[in-house]
N, C-alpha and C positions, 0 to 999 in steps of 0.2 A: 838209751835202752839198748842193751846188747842181746837181750833174750827175745823170746817170742811171745811173752806175756806182758800185759800192762793193766793198770787200773785207771778209771776215769770217774768223775763226779756225774752221776746220772739223776741227781735230784731234780724233780719236776718233769722228768721225761717219762713217757709211758707209751706203750704200743710199739710199733715197728720203727726202729731208728736206723738211719743209714750212716755208716762210718767210712772214712777214708784214711788209710794208713800210708804215710809217706816216709821215704828213706832219708836218713841224715848222714852226712859225710864227715865222720871224724870230728863232730862238734861235741864239746863236753860241757858247754854252758848254755843256759836258756836263750841268751842273746845271739846265738850263732845264726848264720845265714842258711836258709833252706836251699838245697840244690837237688837236681835230678828229681823234681816233683813229678815228672811224668812217670816215674817208676812207682808211684803210690798205688795202693790197692784199695778197692771199694768193697764194702760188705755191709750187711744189715743184720740187726739183731732185735729181738723182741724184749722190751723192757716193761715189766709189770709195775703198776703203781697208780695213784689217783690221776684223773684227767684234769687238765686246766680248763676252767670255764671261760666265758667271753671276756671276763675282766682279769684273766690270768691267774685266777685262784685255783690251786689244785683241788679238784673235787667240789668247786664252788657251785652255787645255784644259778649263776647267770648263764644259762644254757639256751640255745636256740628255742624260740617259742615262748620263753618266759618274759614277764613284764620288765620294762626298763623305763628310762626317761631320756628322750632324745633332746631335751632342752628347748623344744620348739612349742610355744604356747598355741600355735595354730594346728597342732595335731593331738590326737588322743589314741588310746589303745596301743601305746608304744610297746614294742616287743623286739627281742633279739632275733635276727635272721640267721639262716644256716651259716652265713659267713661272718657271724658275730657283729653285725651292724645293728644299732638301736634305731628302729624306724617306726614312726607312728602313722596312723591314718589321718590324712588332712581333713579338717572341718570345712564344709562348703559354706557359702555365704548365708545359709539358713541355720548354720550350726550343726548340720548333720554330718557325722563321720562318713567320708567317702561319698557324700551326696552329690547330686548332679548340678547344684547351683554354684558352679565355679566361675571365677572371673572370665568374662568373654562369652558366657552363655546367656541365653535370653531370660528376661524377667518382665515384670510389669511395675512401672514406677507410679501407677495410679494417676498419671497426668494425661488427660485426653488430648492435650496439645503436643504430645511427643509420640514418636514411633521408633521401632527398632531398639527397644529398651534392652540393655545388657548390664550384667554385673561388672563393675570396674575393679581395678586392683585393690581398692580399699573396701570391696564388697558393698559398694553403694550402687543401687539400681538406678541407672541414668539412661534416659532416652534422648534421641535427637529431635530437636524442634521440628514440627511439621511446617513446611513453607506454605505459601498462599495457594499452591497447586496441590497440597496434600501430600507432598513427598517428604519423608523424613530426611532432615539434613539437606534439603534441596536449595537451589539458588533463587527461587521465586520469592524473594523477601520484600517487605515494604521499601519502596524507593527504587526497586529494580524494574527493568523494562518488561512490558507484557504487550498483549494485543487485545484490545477491547472489542474487536470485530466491527468497529464503526469506521467506515472510510472517511468520514468527515472530521475525524479527530487525529491528532498526532502526539508524539512524545508520551505514549501510553505508559503508565507505571502503576505498581501495586501501592495502594494506600495502607495506612496503619491498620485498617479494618479488613485488609486483603480484598479490596475491590479494585478491579483493573479499570482505571479511568484515564482517558486521554484529554488533551486540551483541544478545544474547537479550532479547526483550521479556518483562517479568515479568507476573504475573497482573493488575497494575493498568495494563498497557499502557505501562509506562515502560521504554525501552531500558536494559539493564544495571541495572534496579531491584532492590530487595530483596524485593519481594512474590513469593516463589518458593513452589512447592508444599511444604507442610509448615511454612510460616511463619505466624505469627498474622495474623488478619484480623478483620473484624466483619461477620457475615452480616445484621446489622440486625434479628435476631430476639431479643427479650428473653427468650424461653423457652429459649434455648440458651446454652452456654458453651464455653470452650476452642475457639473458632472458629479453623480453619486452612484454608489453601488446599489443595485436593485436587490429584491429578495432572492433572486437566482444568481446573485453576485456578478451580474452583467453591469459593466460600467457604461452609463449612458447619460448624456446631457440634454438640455433643452435647446432647441434651435434658436440661434441668435437672430433677432429680426433686424431690419435695416437700420434701426436706431441703436443697435448694439445691446439690446435687452434680451437675455436668455429667456425663452418662452414667451417673448412679447408678441403682440399682434400686428405691429406696424409692417406694412408691405409697400413695395414700390408700385405706384399706380401706373395706369397705362400711358401716362405722360412721362414716366421715368422719375417721378418725385417720390421720395420715401415718405410714407404716411400721408401722401397727397390726396387730393379730391378730384383728380382728373380734370383740372381746370382747362387744360389744353384741348379737351374734346368738345368744347362748346360748339354746338351746331353739327356734331358728328352723328352718324347712325350706327347703332349696335345691332347685330343680328346673332341669334343663337339657334343652332340646329342640332337635332339628334340624328344618329345614323339612320339610313333608310331601313324601313321594315320589309319592303317587298320591291324588288328582290332583296335577299339578305344583304344588309349593309355591313355586317361584321362577320368576317370569315377568317379562319386560321389555316395556314399552310404548314403541313408537317415537314420534317426534315427530308422525307422521301418525296415531297412535292404534292402529295394528295391534299385536297381541299376539303375543309369541314366547316359547314355553317354552324355557328354557335347556337345551342339550345339552352345554354346556361350562362354562367359567368364567363367573361372573356379572359384569356390568359395573356399576361404581359411578362414574359413570353413563353416560359418553360411550361410544358404540359402538366396540368394539375391532376390528371387521372391517377388512381392508385398505382397503376403500372404505366409510368410516363413514357410510352413507346414513341410518342410523336416528337419528343426531344425539344430542342430550342426552336419554337415556331416563329413564323412570320405572320403578323396580324394585320388585316386590312380593315379600314374604316371608310365606308363610301357614303358621302353626303350628297343628297339631291337638293335641288332648288336653293342653291347658295345665292342669296339675294344681295349681290355686291356688283355695282356697275363696273363695266369695263373701264380700266384705267384709274379706278378709285385709289386714293391714298390709304393704305392699310396701316392703322396706328397700332393695333394689337390683335393678336390671334393666338389661340391656344386650344388644346384638347382638355376637357374636364372629365375625369372618371369618378366613379363611386366605388369604394372598397366593398367587395362581397365576401371577403375572407381575410383572416388575420395571418394566413400562412405566407411566409416570405422566403424566397431563395436568394441569399446574398453571396457575393455582391451582385447587384442588378445594374447592368450596363446596357442602356437602350439607345437606339438611333431612331428618330422620327423623321420620315421623309414625306414628300408630296409628289404625286405623279405629274410628270411633264406633259400635260394635256390641257387644252382649253375646255374640254368637256369629257371627263374621265368616264369610260364605260363601266358598266356593272362588273362585279368580280367574276362571277361564273364558276365553272367547275374544272376548267382545264388545268392539268398538273402544272405546278410552278406558276400559277396565274397571278401571283402577287410579286414574288421575287424577280420575275422576268420583266417587270414594267420599268421604264426609264423614269428617273426622278429629277426634279429640279435641284435637289440638294437634301441634306439631312442636318438635323440638330441633335447633339448629344443630350442624353437625359439620364441622370442617376437618381431615381426616386428614393426617398427615405423609406424606412420600414413602415408599412401600413398595419398598425396594430389594432385598429378599432373598425369593426364592421359598420358599413353605411357612412363612413367618413367621406366627405366630398369637399375637401378644402384645398388649401395651397399645396399640401403634400401630394394630393392626387391630381394635380394640375401639371400639364406638360410645360416645358420652357416656352419662351416667346417664339412663335412661329410666323410672326408678321412678315419676315423677310421671304419665307417660302411662298406664302399666299400672295404677296405682292408680285412675285414673278409670274404667277399663273393669271391673276386678274389683269396684268399688263399685256398679256398676249393678244394678238389681233383676233384670234378665234374664240376668245372668251366673251360670253354674254351673261348678263344677270340671270340667275336661276339655272345656270349650268351646274354640272356635278364636279365634285373634287374627291380624290381618293388619297387618304393618308395611309402610309405603311410604317408599321413599328416592328423593328427587328432587334436582335442582340442576344444577351444572356441574362438569366435570372428570372 
């Protein structure tokens, strides 16, 4: 082009059109190379003619706002937008255009055993199963751990019916174990046998008698013979005395030394008051009129008690002593009037549990005290019908 005019094909164009005119440098064929493009000039012109619709048809009907088909079966009311996109309204899970029931929103699946129901991507209303604690999607499922609130059970878990149930803990502390009341055990005491768990899960056995029979009645007689008949005592004399009544023959000395005449049951030896302020006491037993000749041979001697309570403080470790005197004076009220007296010796005593009130058998009997009594009646100042004082101390 060497002039200032040119023609162009403007078919399909309408409205304001922008042109750029660029210079050519001595090129005479269409295949030449453009140069000096920066020297081009821009201009605009108005072109009158039919407008292209959204489908590129001049003057066509596919204009913004008119119906179209976006090809998506999940939408309705498809229409051309202002930028010529065919867009429809999405159907919600209830089939309502632009409705609220969209995937991820809440719904009701009609199942009382689920919660937090929502529409999924396939528009199916699905809830989370309620666990045994009523929590949707929770972890409290049958077979998982729980707490039934019962301290006597263990390994608690939810059942298929959502009951929290544990296994009974046996006497050895094992859930669902075999150590149940009435079953064998070992109480660790070699002097008992046939040990079994009691209703309170205490392992206890029956005392083995001198014949080796648990719970047997055979005892060693005064002659030292198991299950004997005291044959050695032919021609001997037996005397049995109660503690003196006046003055008081049974007195308790508190830890602080104060003396208390007993008006009720005697303590051996821990104070049985509701507030045991006397502590571990020393107990005195004064016997008047002991009819044993001076120099007699003492074959057997013991203290016999009767249980007045089933309350026991274990372990019970006692010492039974006898005052070193040919005629022991009455106890009196002087502080430390028992623990201050000299003794010929002591004998250890570990009495078993006294579980039955009014029992007065071997369990309530002291060990053999013949050796202590022999020392007293052998004294030169001892006479028949003199007094003896036994002292019991220790713990329990």
